LOTOR-660191 format. One record per residue (C-alpha): z, x, y; residue in three letters. Coordinates in steps of 0.02 Angstrom, whole numbers. Each point is the difference from the previous one (the first is absolute). Layout:
<recs>
{c3->Z; c1->X; c2->Y; rest->ala}
...
</recs>
This chain:
<recs>
{c3->504; c1->-3403; c2->4249; rest->met}
{c3->140; c1->104; c2->-38; rest->leu}
{c3->83; c1->-30; c2->-161; rest->ile}
{c3->194; c1->62; c2->-40; rest->arg}
{c3->43; c1->22; c2->-169; rest->ile}
{c3->195; c1->22; c2->3; rest->val}
{c3->108; c1->32; c2->-164; rest->ser}
{c3->160; c1->-46; c2->84; rest->ala}
{c3->145; c1->128; c2->10; rest->pro}
{c3->111; c1->8; c2->-152; rest->cys}
{c3->120; c1->130; c2->-95; rest->val}
{c3->-97; c1->-7; c2->-169; rest->ser}
{c3->85; c1->-10; c2->-157; rest->ala}
{c3->-159; c1->68; c2->-106; rest->tyr}
{c3->-112; c1->88; c2->109; rest->leu}
{c3->-180; c1->24; c2->-88; rest->asn}
{c3->-125; c1->56; c2->113; rest->leu}
{c3->-148; c1->-48; c2->-123; rest->asp}
{c3->38; c1->-174; c2->105; rest->his}
{c3->-25; c1->44; c2->165; rest->his}
{c3->-169; c1->115; c2->-22; rest->phe}
{c3->-76; c1->-146; c2->-101; rest->val}
{c3->79; c1->-165; c2->77; rest->glu}
{c3->-4; c1->60; c2->181; rest->leu}
{c3->-136; c1->142; c2->11; rest->gly}
{c3->-146; c1->-98; c2->-103; rest->glu}
{c3->41; c1->-159; c2->86; rest->val}
{c3->-3; c1->82; c2->169; rest->ala}
{c3->-153; c1->88; c2->-51; rest->ala}
{c3->-101; c1->-163; c2->-41; rest->his}
{c3->65; c1->-98; c2->166; rest->leu}
{c3->-69; c1->145; c2->93; rest->arg}
{c3->-138; c1->49; c2->-102; rest->asp}
{c3->-87; c1->-137; c2->-59; rest->arg}
{c3->76; c1->-140; c2->109; rest->ala}
{c3->-24; c1->100; c2->163; rest->gly}
{c3->182; c1->-13; c2->78; rest->his}
{c3->103; c1->128; c2->89; rest->glu}
{c3->149; c1->34; c2->-121; rest->val}
{c3->172; c1->81; c2->29; rest->arg}
{c3->122; c1->15; c2->-146; rest->val}
{c3->188; c1->-5; c2->42; rest->val}
{c3->83; c1->48; c2->-188; rest->asp}
{c3->187; c1->-36; c2->13; rest->gly}
{c3->30; c1->112; c2->-147; rest->val}
{c3->16; c1->159; c2->120; rest->leu}
{c3->172; c1->25; c2->85; rest->pro}
{c3->-65; c1->23; c2->155; rest->glu}
{c3->-67; c1->-165; c2->5; rest->val}
{c3->131; c1->-111; c2->66; rest->thr}
{c3->20; c1->-180; c2->51; rest->trp}
{c3->-27; c1->75; c2->171; rest->asp}
{c3->-182; c1->44; c2->-56; rest->thr}
{c3->-21; c1->-188; c2->-54; rest->val}
{c3->61; c1->-62; c2->167; rest->val}
{c3->-119; c1->102; c2->86; rest->glu}
{c3->-156; c1->-64; c2->-100; rest->glu}
{c3->84; c1->-190; c2->5; rest->ala}
{c3->-6; c1->33; c2->199; rest->leu}
{c3->-192; c1->50; c2->-5; rest->his}
{c3->-73; c1->-121; c2->-137; rest->ala}
{c3->-144; c1->-110; c2->7; rest->thr}
{c3->-105; c1->-80; c2->-116; rest->gly}
{c3->44; c1->33; c2->-176; rest->leu}
{c3->144; c1->116; c2->-67; rest->val}
{c3->-4; c1->28; c2->-196; rest->val}
{c3->169; c1->7; c2->-76; rest->leu}
{c3->7; c1->130; c2->-167; rest->his}
{c3->141; c1->-97; c2->-105; rest->val}
{c3->80; c1->109; c2->-133; rest->thr}
{c3->146; c1->-40; c2->-106; rest->leu}
{c3->127; c1->120; c2->83; rest->asp}
{c3->-58; c1->-78; c2->186; rest->asn}
{c3->3; c1->-178; c2->-20; rest->thr}
{c3->140; c1->-38; c2->104; rest->leu}
{c3->-60; c1->117; c2->149; rest->glu}
{c3->-178; c1->-81; c2->-25; rest->thr}
{c3->85; c1->-183; c2->37; rest->ala}
{c3->84; c1->100; c2->159; rest->arg}
{c3->-175; c1->75; c2->47; rest->thr}
{c3->-66; c1->-179; c2->1; rest->ile}
{c3->143; c1->-70; c2->110; rest->arg}
{c3->-23; c1->150; c2->120; rest->leu}
{c3->-192; c1->-47; c2->2; rest->leu}
{c3->35; c1->-180; c2->48; rest->arg}
{c3->133; c1->49; c2->128; rest->gln}
{c3->-94; c1->136; c2->84; rest->leu}
{c3->-180; c1->-29; c2->-32; rest->ser}
{c3->-18; c1->-203; c2->-18; rest->pro}
{c3->-186; c1->1; c2->1; rest->gly}
{c3->-38; c1->128; c2->-135; rest->thr}
{c3->-47; c1->-51; c2->-177; rest->arg}
{c3->71; c1->59; c2->-137; rest->ile}
{c3->-45; c1->46; c2->-190; rest->ala}
{c3->102; c1->50; c2->-150; rest->leu}
{c3->-65; c1->95; c2->-163; rest->tyr}
{c3->75; c1->97; c2->-111; rest->gly}
{c3->109; c1->-5; c2->-176; rest->arg}
{c3->147; c1->-76; c2->116; rest->gly}
{c3->-110; c1->-127; c2->76; rest->ala}
{c3->-59; c1->-61; c2->-182; rest->tyr}
{c3->168; c1->-15; c2->-82; rest->his}
{c3->87; c1->-68; c2->152; rest->leu}
{c3->-128; c1->-121; c2->60; rest->arg}
{c3->131; c1->-138; c2->-10; rest->arg}
{c3->113; c1->86; c2->112; rest->leu}
{c3->-132; c1->61; c2->128; rest->phe}
{c3->-60; c1->-190; c2->25; rest->gln}
{c3->163; c1->-9; c2->93; rest->arg}
{c3->-56; c1->115; c2->121; rest->thr}
{c3->-125; c1->-6; c2->146; rest->asp}
{c3->-135; c1->95; c2->-83; rest->ala}
{c3->-173; c1->-74; c2->1; rest->asp}
{c3->-70; c1->65; c2->-161; rest->trp}
{c3->78; c1->73; c2->-162; rest->ile}
{c3->-138; c1->92; c2->-111; rest->val}
{c3->36; c1->-38; c2->-179; rest->leu}
{c3->-149; c1->77; c2->-89; rest->glu}
{c3->-63; c1->185; c2->-19; rest->gln}
{c3->-124; c1->43; c2->55; rest->asp}
{c3->95; c1->-16; c2->149; rest->trp}
{c3->-139; c1->70; c2->128; rest->glu}
{c3->-119; c1->-148; c2->8; rest->pro}
{c3->135; c1->-130; c2->27; rest->ala}
{c3->64; c1->131; c2->140; rest->leu}
{c3->-171; c1->11; c2->67; rest->ala}
{c3->-31; c1->-179; c2->18; rest->glu}
{c3->161; c1->-10; c2->102; rest->ile}
{c3->-55; c1->107; c2->105; rest->ala}
{c3->-166; c1->-70; c2->23; rest->ala}
{c3->96; c1->-162; c2->53; rest->gln}
{c3->120; c1->73; c2->116; rest->val}
{c3->-144; c1->84; c2->87; rest->ala}
{c3->-91; c1->-145; c2->31; rest->ala}
{c3->153; c1->-85; c2->76; rest->gly}
{c3->-6; c1->-139; c2->-150; rest->ala}
{c3->151; c1->-87; c2->-51; rest->glu}
{c3->64; c1->71; c2->-160; rest->pro}
{c3->-90; c1->-87; c2->-166; rest->gly}
{c3->-11; c1->15; c2->-174; rest->pro}
{c3->-47; c1->165; c2->-56; rest->val}
{c3->-46; c1->41; c2->-197; rest->pro}
{c3->155; c1->92; c2->-84; rest->gly}
{c3->121; c1->-52; c2->136; rest->thr}
{c3->131; c1->-133; c2->32; rest->leu}
{c3->-36; c1->-55; c2->192; rest->thr}
{c3->116; c1->-83; c2->126; rest->arg}
{c3->-83; c1->-150; c2->123; rest->thr}
{c3->122; c1->-100; c2->90; rest->ala}
{c3->150; c1->40; c2->-104; rest->gly}
{c3->-80; c1->-33; c2->-140; rest->thr}
{c3->-50; c1->124; c2->-146; rest->trp}
{c3->-185; c1->-19; c2->-95; rest->thr}
{c3->-63; c1->102; c2->-152; rest->arg}
{c3->-163; c1->62; c2->34; rest->gly}
{c3->-134; c1->22; c2->-124; rest->pro}
{c3->1; c1->145; c2->-137; rest->ala}
{c3->11; c1->176; c2->82; rest->gly}
{c3->-161; c1->113; c2->12; rest->val}
{c3->-14; c1->161; c2->-131; rest->arg}
{c3->-91; c1->162; c2->61; rest->leu}
{c3->-37; c1->45; c2->-178; rest->ala}
{c3->58; c1->168; c2->0; rest->gly}
{c3->-65; c1->35; c2->162; rest->asp}
{c3->147; c1->34; c2->130; rest->trp}
{c3->36; c1->100; c2->131; rest->glu}
{c3->71; c1->182; c2->-31; rest->leu}
{c3->169; c1->34; c2->96; rest->pro}
{c3->-36; c1->41; c2->183; rest->ala}
{c3->99; c1->161; c2->24; rest->leu}
{c3->-22; c1->2; c2->184; rest->asp}
{c3->88; c1->-170; c2->24; rest->leu}
{c3->135; c1->48; c2->-110; rest->leu}
{c3->152; c1->87; c2->60; rest->pro}
{c3->-37; c1->140; c2->-132; rest->val}
{c3->96; c1->124; c2->77; rest->ala}
{c3->143; c1->-95; c2->-4; rest->gly}
{c3->-12; c1->-38; c2->-193; rest->tyr}
{c3->-2; c1->196; c2->-23; rest->ala}
{c3->186; c1->-1; c2->53; rest->arg}
{c3->64; c1->-132; c2->-103; rest->leu}
{c3->89; c1->58; c2->-163; rest->pro}
{c3->-85; c1->-36; c2->-151; rest->ala}
{c3->88; c1->-144; c2->-113; rest->asp}
{c3->-31; c1->86; c2->-145; rest->glu}
{c3->21; c1->170; c2->-56; rest->ser}
{c3->-79; c1->64; c2->-164; rest->tyr}
{c3->26; c1->165; c2->-99; rest->pro}
{c3->-105; c1->151; c2->52; rest->gly}
{c3->-75; c1->-105; c2->145; rest->arg}
{c3->-100; c1->117; c2->101; rest->glu}
{c3->11; c1->-30; c2->206; rest->pro}
{c3->-150; c1->-120; c2->50; rest->glu}
{c3->-56; c1->-98; c2->124; rest->arg}
{c3->-43; c1->-176; c2->-102; rest->glu}
{c3->-97; c1->-157; c2->73; rest->leu}
{c3->-45; c1->-149; c2->-102; rest->ala}
{c3->-156; c1->-104; c2->-10; rest->val}
{c3->-28; c1->-180; c2->-99; rest->gly}
{c3->-98; c1->36; c2->-145; rest->leu}
{c3->11; c1->-165; c2->-65; rest->ser}
{c3->89; c1->-171; c2->29; rest->arg}
{c3->78; c1->-152; c2->-114; rest->gly}
{c3->21; c1->13; c2->-183; rest->cys}
{c3->-54; c1->-58; c2->-163; rest->asp}
{c3->171; c1->-16; c2->-74; rest->ser}
{c3->135; c1->-133; c2->53; rest->tyr}
{c3->189; c1->73; c2->-38; rest->cys}
{c3->139; c1->-86; c2->75; rest->gly}
{c3->66; c1->138; c2->75; rest->tyr}
{c3->-156; c1->55; c2->112; rest->cys}
{c3->-39; c1->-68; c2->166; rest->pro}
{c3->-194; c1->80; c2->-5; rest->ile}
{c3->-94; c1->-155; c2->-89; rest->pro}
{c3->91; c1->-120; c2->114; rest->asp}
{c3->-28; c1->97; c2->164; rest->val}
{c3->-172; c1->91; c2->-37; rest->met}
{c3->-84; c1->-130; c2->-128; rest->gly}
{c3->-7; c1->-12; c2->-179; rest->arg}
{c3->-172; c1->106; c2->-19; rest->his}
{c3->22; c1->188; c2->23; rest->glu}
{c3->-157; c1->61; c2->118; rest->tyr}
{c3->-40; c1->185; c2->30; rest->phe}
{c3->-61; c1->73; c2->156; rest->arg}
{c3->-192; c1->37; c2->11; rest->thr}
{c3->-64; c1->143; c2->104; rest->gly}
{c3->86; c1->156; c2->-90; rest->leu}
{c3->-136; c1->114; c2->103; rest->asp}
{c3->78; c1->-73; c2->150; rest->thr}
{c3->175; c1->26; c2->-66; rest->leu}
{c3->-34; c1->185; c2->-39; rest->ala}
{c3->-64; c1->36; c2->172; rest->gly}
{c3->147; c1->-101; c2->89; rest->tyr}
{c3->119; c1->97; c2->-118; rest->leu}
{c3->-78; c1->186; c2->56; rest->arg}
{c3->1; c1->-58; c2->171; rest->ala}
{c3->190; c1->-51; c2->-20; rest->ala}
{c3->38; c1->175; c2->-71; rest->arg}
{c3->-96; c1->87; c2->156; rest->glu}
{c3->68; c1->-108; c2->130; rest->ser}
{c3->159; c1->-43; c2->-63; rest->his}
{c3->52; c1->138; c2->-115; rest->gly}
{c3->5; c1->-124; c2->-146; rest->tyr}
{c3->32; c1->87; c2->-168; rest->thr}
{c3->32; c1->-133; c2->-113; rest->ala}
{c3->-48; c1->-209; c2->-11; rest->val}
{c3->101; c1->-139; c2->-80; rest->ser}
{c3->-139; c1->-120; c2->-94; rest->leu}
{c3->89; c1->-163; c2->48; rest->phe}
{c3->-46; c1->-132; c2->-131; rest->gly}
{c3->71; c1->-82; c2->-163; rest->ala}
{c3->-102; c1->85; c2->-148; rest->asn}
{c3->-122; c1->144; c2->50; rest->phe}
{c3->-57; c1->34; c2->-181; rest->thr}
{c3->-41; c1->-200; c2->-32; rest->ala}
{c3->-193; c1->31; c2->-2; rest->his}
{c3->-31; c1->164; c2->-87; rest->arg}
{c3->-173; c1->28; c2->93; rest->asp}
{c3->81; c1->-7; c2->151; rest->tyr}
{c3->103; c1->123; c2->-43; rest->val}
{c3->-133; c1->111; c2->-34; rest->his}
{c3->-99; c1->-38; c2->154; rest->asp}
{c3->160; c1->32; c2->106; rest->phe}
{c3->33; c1->172; c2->-75; rest->cys}
{c3->-177; c1->37; c2->34; rest->ala}
{c3->-16; c1->-43; c2->167; rest->arg}
{c3->169; c1->-3; c2->69; rest->val}
{c3->90; c1->135; c2->-88; rest->gly}
{c3->89; c1->159; c2->75; rest->thr}
{c3->-160; c1->131; c2->-14; rest->pro}
{c3->-82; c1->-138; c2->128; rest->arg}
{c3->142; c1->-35; c2->116; rest->thr}
{c3->135; c1->140; c2->-20; rest->gly}
{c3->129; c1->-131; c2->-11; rest->val}
{c3->96; c1->-53; c2->-162; rest->thr}
{c3->36; c1->-161; c2->-45; rest->trp}
{c3->137; c1->-108; c2->-87; rest->lys}
{c3->-29; c1->-168; c2->-84; rest->cys}
{c3->79; c1->-152; c2->-83; rest->val}
{c3->-53; c1->-59; c2->-161; rest->thr}
{c3->32; c1->-86; c2->-176; rest->ser}
{c3->30; c1->107; c2->-157; rest->his}
{c3->-113; c1->-92; c2->-100; rest->ala}
{c3->-153; c1->83; c2->79; rest->glu}
{c3->63; c1->176; c2->-6; rest->leu}
{c3->-46; c1->130; c2->-133; rest->asp}
{c3->-10; c1->186; c2->9; rest->pro}
{c3->-210; c1->14; c2->37; rest->pro}
{c3->27; c1->-118; c2->144; rest->leu}
{c3->165; c1->79; c2->56; rest->leu}
{c3->-85; c1->187; c2->-10; rest->gly}
{c3->-170; c1->-75; c2->110; rest->glu}
{c3->135; c1->-74; c2->124; rest->met}
{c3->105; c1->157; c2->2; rest->ala}
{c3->-166; c1->115; c2->40; rest->ala}
{c3->-36; c1->-123; c2->122; rest->ala}
{c3->148; c1->28; c2->104; rest->gly}
{c3->138; c1->-128; c2->-64; rest->cys}
{c3->170; c1->80; c2->15; rest->thr}
{c3->94; c1->-163; c2->-55; rest->arg}
{c3->5; c1->-154; c2->-95; rest->val}
{c3->118; c1->-154; c2->26; rest->ala}
{c3->7; c1->-129; c2->-145; rest->val}
{c3->114; c1->-148; c2->-21; rest->gly}
{c3->123; c1->10; c2->-129; rest->val}
{c3->119; c1->-126; c2->61; rest->glu}
{c3->145; c1->-14; c2->-141; rest->ser}
{c3->10; c1->72; c2->-175; rest->leu}
{c3->98; c1->-84; c2->-135; rest->leu}
{c3->112; c1->104; c2->-110; rest->pro}
{c3->-126; c1->16; c2->-151; rest->asp}
{c3->-137; c1->67; c2->110; rest->gly}
{c3->-93; c1->-168; c2->42; rest->arg}
{c3->-34; c1->-43; c2->163; rest->asn}
{c3->79; c1->-156; c2->68; rest->arg}
{c3->-166; c1->-70; c2->47; rest->phe}
{c3->-162; c1->-31; c2->-97; rest->ser}
{c3->-138; c1->124; c2->44; rest->gly}
{c3->112; c1->143; c2->86; rest->arg}
{c3->26; c1->168; c2->-65; rest->val}
{c3->128; c1->31; c2->-156; rest->gly}
{c3->104; c1->155; c2->-20; rest->ala}
{c3->-139; c1->90; c2->-131; rest->glu}
{c3->-143; c1->-42; c2->106; rest->arg}
{c3->94; c1->62; c2->165; rest->leu}
{c3->47; c1->168; c2->-99; rest->ala}
{c3->-173; c1->15; c2->-35; rest->asp}
{c3->-61; c1->-35; c2->178; rest->leu}
{c3->135; c1->135; c2->66; rest->gly}
{c3->-79; c1->128; c2->-97; rest->ala}
{c3->-180; c1->-23; c2->50; rest->trp}
{c3->49; c1->-28; c2->170; rest->cys}
{c3->104; c1->180; c2->-7; rest->ala}
{c3->-130; c1->85; c2->-94; rest->ala}
{c3->-135; c1->-29; c2->160; rest->glu}
{c3->137; c1->49; c2->134; rest->gly}
{c3->14; c1->-196; c2->54; rest->ile}
{c3->178; c1->-60; c2->37; rest->leu}
{c3->38; c1->-181; c2->-79; rest->leu}
{c3->95; c1->-114; c2->103; rest->ile}
{c3->67; c1->-157; c2->-98; rest->cys}
{c3->66; c1->-150; c2->89; rest->phe}
{c3->142; c1->-92; c2->-53; rest->val}
{c3->73; c1->-156; c2->34; rest->met}
{c3->201; c1->-6; c2->14; rest->val}
{c3->92; c1->-175; c2->5; rest->gly}
{c3->-131; c1->-99; c2->-110; rest->leu}
{c3->76; c1->-180; c2->-62; rest->pro}
{c3->108; c1->69; c2->-174; rest->gly}
{c3->-21; c1->190; c2->40; rest->gln}
{c3->147; c1->90; c2->-64; rest->thr}
{c3->66; c1->169; c2->65; rest->arg}
{c3->-68; c1->57; c2->-173; rest->his}
{c3->-173; c1->-57; c2->17; rest->glu}
{c3->-20; c1->89; c2->173; rest->val}
{c3->79; c1->166; c2->-71; rest->ala}
{c3->-112; c1->-7; c2->-152; rest->val}
{c3->-163; c1->-17; c2->128; rest->thr}
{c3->71; c1->140; c2->106; rest->leu}
{c3->44; c1->105; c2->-117; rest->asp}
{c3->-169; c1->-18; c2->-109; rest->thr}
{c3->-111; c1->14; c2->147; rest->val}
{c3->111; c1->171; c2->43; rest->arg}
{c3->-46; c1->49; c2->-191; rest->ala}
{c3->-178; c1->-25; c2->32; rest->ala}
{c3->15; c1->133; c2->121; rest->gly}
{c3->-41; c1->-140; c2->148; rest->ala}
{c3->102; c1->-41; c2->159; rest->val}
{c3->68; c1->-182; c2->6; rest->pro}
{c3->-18; c1->-102; c2->163; rest->arg}
{c3->123; c1->-135; c2->2; rest->pro}
{c3->-15; c1->-149; c2->94; rest->met}
{c3->102; c1->-159; c2->20; rest->thr}
{c3->-62; c1->-164; c2->-79; rest->tyr}
{c3->-46; c1->-128; c2->122; rest->val}
{c3->-60; c1->-190; c2->-56; rest->asp}
{c3->-119; c1->-10; c2->160; rest->tyr}
{c3->-52; c1->-181; c2->-52; rest->arg}
{c3->186; c1->-32; c2->26; rest->arg}
{c3->-28; c1->88; c2->176; rest->leu}
{c3->-86; c1->-145; c2->60; rest->ala}
{c3->141; c1->-115; c2->1; rest->ala}
{c3->109; c1->124; c2->125; rest->ala}
{c3->102; c1->-111; c2->124; rest->glu}
{c3->17; c1->153; c2->133; rest->asp}
{c3->-120; c1->141; c2->54; rest->phe}
{c3->200; c1->94; c2->-8; rest->ala}
{c3->-11; c1->-32; c2->-191; rest->asp}
{c3->-167; c1->98; c2->-45; rest->val}
{c3->101; c1->160; c2->19; rest->phe}
{c3->58; c1->-32; c2->-175; rest->trp}
{c3->-168; c1->-21; c2->-68; rest->ala}
{c3->-47; c1->197; c2->3; rest->asn}
{c3->-35; c1->119; c2->-129; rest->arg}
{c3->111; c1->116; c2->68; rest->lys}
{c3->154; c1->-99; c2->51; rest->thr}
{c3->75; c1->-134; c2->-131; rest->val}
{c3->-87; c1->-141; c2->-86; rest->ser}
{c3->120; c1->-153; c2->39; rest->glu}
{c3->-27; c1->-141; c2->11; rest->pro}
{c3->-185; c1->35; c2->-26; rest->phe}
{c3->21; c1->77; c2->-186; rest->gly}
{c3->85; c1->-66; c2->-126; rest->arg}
{c3->71; c1->162; c2->-96; rest->gly}
{c3->140; c1->16; c2->-80; rest->ile}
{c3->38; c1->179; c2->58; rest->leu}
{c3->152; c1->33; c2->142; rest->ser}
{c3->-79; c1->12; c2->178; rest->met}
{c3->69; c1->177; c2->-15; rest->arg}
{c3->-76; c1->47; c2->-154; rest->asp}
{c3->-180; c1->-57; c2->68; rest->thr}
{c3->30; c1->70; c2->162; rest->ala}
{c3->47; c1->186; c2->-83; rest->leu}
{c3->-119; c1->-7; c2->-146; rest->ala}
{c3->-132; c1->-25; c2->145; rest->val}
{c3->66; c1->131; c2->122; rest->his}
{c3->47; c1->137; c2->-101; rest->ser}
{c3->-46; c1->-44; c2->-180; rest->trp}
{c3->57; c1->171; c2->-62; rest->glu}
{c3->168; c1->-28; c2->65; rest->arg}
{c3->11; c1->-174; c2->-74; rest->trp}
{c3->-38; c1->51; c2->-172; rest->leu}
{c3->140; c1->105; c2->21; rest->asp}
{c3->103; c1->-153; c2->-9; rest->thr}
{c3->-71; c1->-75; c2->-161; rest->val}
{c3->72; c1->40; c2->-147; rest->gly}
{c3->61; c1->-54; c2->-182; rest->pro}
{c3->73; c1->-155; c2->64; rest->ala}
{c3->-174; c1->-55; c2->54; rest->asp}
{c3->-71; c1->31; c2->-173; rest->gly}
{c3->-72; c1->189; c2->45; rest->arg}
{c3->44; c1->160; c2->-72; rest->pro}
{c3->134; c1->111; c2->123; rest->ser}
{c3->-119; c1->139; c2->-53; rest->asp}
{c3->-159; c1->-88; c2->44; rest->glu}
{c3->-83; c1->97; c2->149; rest->arg}
{c3->-179; c1->20; c2->-61; rest->pro}
{c3->-64; c1->145; c2->81; rest->ser}
{c3->-129; c1->91; c2->-134; rest->ala}
{c3->-201; c1->14; c2->37; rest->ala}
{c3->-99; c1->-138; c2->-44; rest->pro}
{c3->-49; c1->-9; c2->-184; rest->arg}
{c3->-179; c1->68; c2->-62; rest->arg}
{c3->-147; c1->-137; c2->65; rest->pro}
{c3->-58; c1->-117; c2->-124; rest->ala}
{c3->-197; c1->60; c2->-6; rest->leu}
</recs>
């Protein structure tokens, strides 16, 4: 059976291609290579994918269409469902993705047949495909909501793949189109490179109020197995498509030190010819581990700083403080690793001074801030209209899904151009007018 996986065309506010490699590429590979279906991917993140493209697919759709739902394309996904019902009324429609999870209440007002809620998404979609291929009426599927005779029914708990999930199917993704898209972020000294992403872990053991990962992916982080297979895949991706770097998609790469040792030995650049980047927590990082990672080809590490108080403490328990951040910046610099720091803007009660302190401290540590707008994802479930979701994107503004006291203009400017925003903060906000730290990080505390 031919399965069309469609990510509806939209104008992205925040373009992160990691999601497309992982959420589209890994799902497509599973449905083809494990479930045995023919798969076509239509990714509306590309400007050449228009509504005419969607209409053409809808006119020829039979069997099953799987719609990938992001927080950018929720309104467009609702339109796609309507198009499919009008142009191909016998086609079954399944929804999955972060947008499907957060906005299930809104999508239950549409004519979709299934809403996949739990990762791993792949077993649920494979079971849905099996039902459609057999000509069966929609029935409850683990990890989903199923619409039968106009009533939605929650299925049993979803099935886990236990770290054994597919790698992105590069032959099914529009990788040539991805290469033409501008990078969402640029970093000092960044060399030209062609980067793909693979999912290295799913879920997260921490439960932070500003992060959707534990809700969407599960409250336990589990890691990809088959590292030799991953190494071979990266070598092949370099030879076939010219990829020189890989982003390891996951919440906390260094959560288990033995796993890091194993990864560095089996998937490091000496074996693949591909450098790599990761996201992790500051707590597990130290000079010996960073040295090992650098020797294995790690060029960039990102950690969550979120927000620092004027006295250097972090607003959140367990997050990095100013002193530790200075050490971490020095350790990374000594190994030639670029340190990226995620900063939340618009948190409840967060002042202009607090944001400025955070950005100044990150810069003084020799790191690069990456500010993002705070969104209360749990409030997002109360959205009354698909169009409202535009305001819940980390590159737009926070209202009505954030509770911060910063103005919308402050929030947007700090996220889009944090250096320009810092120039607007001075003594009236409690920040000395000459406070523009640019010094090298202090010596590491070994």
